[in-house]
N, C-alpha and C positions, 0 to 999 in steps of 0.2 A: 504493500500500500504506500509506504513512504517513498518508494522509487517513483511511483506514478504521481504522487503529490509533488515531488520535486520537479518532475517533468512538466507538469502543469504550471507549477510555480515559476519555473524558469521561463517558459513561453509567455505566461501572463506578465511576468516581471519585465521581460523585454518589450512586450506590446504596450503595456501601460507606462513603462519607463520612457519609451519613445514619445508617447502622447504627453507625458508630463515634461519631458525634456524640451518638447516643442514650446510649451508655455514658458519654461524657464529661460529659453534662449531669446525669446522675443523682446525682452527689455534691452537686449544689446542692439536691436534693430529699430526700435520704436521709442518715441518719447514716453515719459511717465503717463501723460494724459491719454495718449493713444493706447498704451498698454492697459490702462484702466478700462478703456472701451472694450478691449479684447477680453478682459476679465468678465465684464458684463455679458458679452456675446457668448462666452463659454458657459456661464451660468444659465443663460436662456437655452443654450444647446443641450444642457443636461436636464433641465426641468420640463420643457415642452413635450419631449417624446414620452414622458411618463403619463401624459394625458392623450396625446395624439395617437399613440400605439394601442390605446385602450386596455393596457395591461396584458396584451396578448403575448408579449415577449416572455412574461411569467407563465401564462397559460400553456405555452409550448413546452416548457420544462415539466409541467405537471401532466399534460395530456397527450403529448406527441407519441409517447410509447403506446397509447391506446387509440391512435388516429383512425384505425380501421372502423371504430365505432361511430365516427363522425363523418357525415357526407361532405365531400369537398373541403376537407380540413385546410389544406394549404391555400387553395383559391380564396376561401373565405377570409383567412387571416391577411393575406397580401392585398386583396381588394379593399378590405376595410381600412388598411393603412393608407392606401392611395386616396380614398375618399376623404378621410379626416384631414389630410394635409392640404388637399385642394380646398376644402372648406376653410381652413385657417388662412390660406392665401386670399380667398375671397373676402373674408372678414377684415383682414389687414388692408386690403385695397379699398374697401368701403370706408374704413376709418380715415385712410389717407385722403380719399376724395372728399370726405366731410370736413377736412381741415386739420385733422390731428397729424402732426408731422413728426413728432419725436416721442420717445419713451425712455425715460431715465438717461437722457443724453445721447441716445441712439436714434437714428432716422428710421421711420417705418419703411420707407423706400429709399435706397434698396436694402438697407441693413437687415431688417426683420424678414423681408421676403426671401432673401438669400439664406438666412438661417433656417427657415422652414423647409426650403428645398434641400438643404444639407441634412436636416433631421430626417426627412423622408428616406433618403438613400441610406443614411447610416442606420436607421431603424430597421429597414428590410434586411440589411446586412446582419444586424444583430440577431434578428429572428432566425435567419438561416444558420448562423453559427450555433445558436441554441439547439436547433434541430440536430446538428452534427454532434453536439454534446450528449444529447439523449441517445442517439444511435451509437455512442461511444466510438465514433469514427475519429479517433484521436489524430491520426496523421493529417487528414484533410482539414480538421479544425485548426491544428497548429499552423499549417501552411496559410490558411485563410486569415487567421488572426494576425500573423506576422506580416503578411502582404498588405493588409488594410492599414496597419499602423505605420509600416515602413514607407508606404506610398504617401500617406498623409503627412508624415514627418518631412519627407523630402519636398513635396509640392508646396506645403504651407510656408516653409522657410524660403523656398525659391520665390514664391509669389510676393511674400512680404519684402524680401531683399530687393526685388525688382521694382515693386510699386512704392516702397517706403510708406505704406498705408495700412491701417488696421484691418481693412476689408480684404487684404491679401490673405489673411488667415482663413476667412470663410471661402473665398474663391478656390484656394488650394485644397481645402478639405472637401469641397464639392467635387472637384475633378477626381480626387482619390476615391471618394465614395461611389461615384458613378462607374469608375473603372472596375472596382470590386463587384459592384452590382451586376455588371455585364458578365464577369467571370462566374458569378454564382447563379446565372439565369437557369441552368439545368436543374439546380437543387430546388428551385422554387416551383417547378412544374409538378403537377399531380396527374399523371396519365390515366389513372383509374377513375378519378372523380374530379374532373377539371371544371366544376361549376360552383358558383357561390351558393351557400345554403343558409337560409334564414334560421333554420333550427339549430344548426351548428353555431352560428354567430351568437344566438341568444344563450345557448348552453355555455359557451366559452365566456361570454360577457358576464353571465350570472356569477361566474367564479372570479373573473378578473377585475371587475369594476372597482372593488375596494382597493386594489393595488394601485389604481390611478391616484387616489387620495394618499395612500401610503407612500408611493414613490415621490409625489410632489412634496408632501410634508417632510419626508426624509431628506430630500435634496435641499429644501429650504433651510435645513439646519446648517448646511455648509455654504449656502449661496445668498440667503436673504440679507446677511450682514453687509455684503458688497453694495446692494441697492440702498440700504439704510445709510451706509457711509457716504454714498453719492448724494443722498438727499440732505443729510445734515452737515456734510463736510465738502469734499470735492472729488473729482475724478483722479486727482493726484494721490489722495489717500487710498482710493480704491486700487490704484496701481500698486502702491506699496504693500497693502494688505494682500492683494492677489498673489504677489511673489511669496510672502511669508506663508500664506495658507497652502500655496501650491507645493512648497517644500515640506511643510509639516504634514500635509495629508498624504505624502508618499508612504506614510505608515500603512495605508490600505494595501500596498503591495505585499505586505506580510501575510495577508489573509486571502488574496485572490486565488493563489494556486490551490490551496486546500479547499476553498469554497467551490471553485469551478469543478474540481474533481469529485468532491464528496456530496455536493448538493443533489445531483441526480440519484446517487446511491441511497441517500436518505429517503427520497420519495419512493424509490422502488422497493425498499426493504419493508416487508410486511410484518416481520416479527418485532414486537415492541422492545424486547430485551436487546436484540442486535442493533436496532435503530438507536437506542439510548447509548450503546457502546460507541457507535460511530459519532454521535453528537458530543460525547465526553472527550473522545479523542480529538475531535475538531477543536473543542475549547482549549485543551492543553497545548496542542501544537500551535494554534493561532496566537495565543498569548506568548508562547515561547518565541515564535518568529517575530512577534510584535516587539518584544524586548530587544532582540538583535537589531531590528530596524530603528528603534528609538535611539540606541547607542550610536549607530552610524549617522543618523540624521543630526544628532547633537554634535558629534565630532565635525561633521561637514559644515554646519552653521557657524561653528566657532573658529575653525582653522582653514576652511577651503573657500567658502563663498566670498569673504571679504576681498579675495584676490581677483574676482571676476566682475563684480558689480561696482558701480560708482557710489560715492558717499551718500547720495540721497536714499539708497536702499539699505545702507548699513544700520539705519535707525530701527529696522524691523527684524533684524537677524536674531535678536534676543527673544523674540516671540516664537520662533520656529520650534524649539524644543517643547514649549508650553502647548502648542497646538498638537504636536506629536503625542504628548502624554494623554490627551483626550481620547485618542484612538485605542489606547490599551484596554479600555473597557468594552470596546466595540464587539468582540467575539461573543459576549453574553447576549447582546442584542441579536446578532446573527443566529445564534443557536436557538433562541426563543422564536425568532422569525421562522426558521425552517420547521420547527415543531408545529407551529400553528398553520403553516402552509400545508403540511402533511395532513393535519386534521381538518383541512378545508375551512378553517376559521379565519377567512380573509377579512371579514368585517371588523373584528377586534383589532387586527393589524392596522387597518385604516384609521380607526378611532384613536388608538394610542399614538400613531404617527402625527395625526392632526393636533392632538394635545401637546406632544413634545415640540412640534414646530411652533405652535402658538406661544408656548412659554419662551422659546428661543427668540422669536420676533419681539415679544413684549419686553424681554430683558435688554435686547439690543436697542430698541427704540428708546428705552428709559436711560440706559447707561452710555451709549455712544456719544450723545451730545455733551456728556460730562467728562468721560475718560477717553474718548476717541478710539483709536485702534485697539488699545489694551482691553477695552470693554468687549470688543468682538472676540478677542482671543479667549478671555476667561469665560465668557458666555458659552463659547463652544464646548469647553470642558464640562460646565454645569449641565448643559443641555444633553450631552451624550450620557452623562451619569443618570439623569432623570429618565431618558429614553430607555436605557438598559434596565433600570429598576421597573418601569411600567411594563415593559415587554416580558420580563421574567415573571412578574406578577400575573399577567394575563395568560402566559403560556402554562402556568401552573394552576389555571382555572380559579384565580382569585384566592389562592391559599398561600399563607406565609410558610415558607420552608427554608431549608438550609441554603439553597442557591440564592434566594432573595437576600439572606443575611450576608452571603459572600459579596454580592453586588454592593450592598450598603457599606461593608467594611472596605472593600477594594476602592470604591468611589471616594470614601473618606480619606483613605491613604493617598490617593492621587491628588485630591484637593489640597491636603496638607503639604505634599511635596511641592506643588505650585506656589502655595501661599508663602512657605518658608524658603522657596527658591533653592531647594537642596541640589547639590551637585549630582550629576547623572549617575555616578558610580554608587552613591547611596541609594538612589532610586532603583538601580539595577539589583542591588543586594536584596532590597525589600521585595521586589517582584520575583526574584529567584525563590525566596522563602514561600511566597504565595503559590508559585508553580509546584513546589515540593508538596504543599498541602493538597493541591488538586490531584497530583499524581497518586499519592498514597491514600487519600480519602475517597476520591471518585473513581479511580481506576484500579489501583493495586488491591485495595480492600475488597473490591467486587470481582477480583480475579479476571480483569479485562486485559487482554494482551494489547500492549501499546508498542 
């Protein structure tokens, strides 16, 4: 298992690393203000598909293995994606014609129109990749994943370098997404049932619609602060915070490999005991990888980044490790999320996501005008702790148990580490003790092979 996890982790690390590296290199080519606009565009690029794809990218993971039960499975999903994005383009065009020209410093035309086009092609590529994951077609998945991100990395930097304009990011990404879409065209066809099915659409949407709210709310935890910074401060601060958050959030690389590999296995495992074993392994390995990632990010922010960026960005380097710490509790959220998805409890996922995002937005709106960028950083930590606590509580069907206590204690430890600004090696020692507890209490004592 670990060999496959490392394989997925390596590929996902390269793919997401190229995507992240694209964002981290753009400050070298753009002004801080233009980079702030890219930050907003990326945030929109992440949030809109969570609505426009109707949650079908998640439904594929859950039901693609049973696609024979659903008439026109592929055709229904891909046609729905096309219609929703055409609808968005029409709405934006109407607003533009009615006199609404900008949105948080971005132009409705061409900025947002181009972003919607990008989201459509990237979304259909994502759905195709998820189908390959369920099929366990690892070789084709790896090739497709690397091609998409490698192509995007190259074309985005090339377009930005040539144009010296923030829209170079969107144009380059669109060309890359369309290229991948053409290569994936055979994977999207369904020769046996090539028709749209209203019944299939309603069945999938009945499962997936809460994930639209869940996805939007979850992404607002990491993106709403940029829009609030733009509203109360300026695009310059958005640019500075975008760089800090982009580096700190690379912590997510620690979890993607094991998540991509184990998530389909969790949904396919019908035995409760075996599924719990997989989930506990996921928790242990994810936090362990997270610790390694935190150490690397801290060292990079202290000793590497100052040599590459000008003085205007050095002001936010101290915030990068604090953002990274917030992600150490993220595996508890993921574990609970997977549990509820398996149980088909998608509505509680949506409700808790909305509550978490609302708290995050409220804290940012109140504190950013007072404390600026630091408020966005600390609010990220508090929000992730609250999110993990609520999700564990819901996953355990509103019961207080040992895992809920773990989240409370672990969250408290992380908060104290940030408040007292402990050196990273003290934080590492504390987390190692916590990992030891997880191993002996949740795995070893239950005779689960890890």
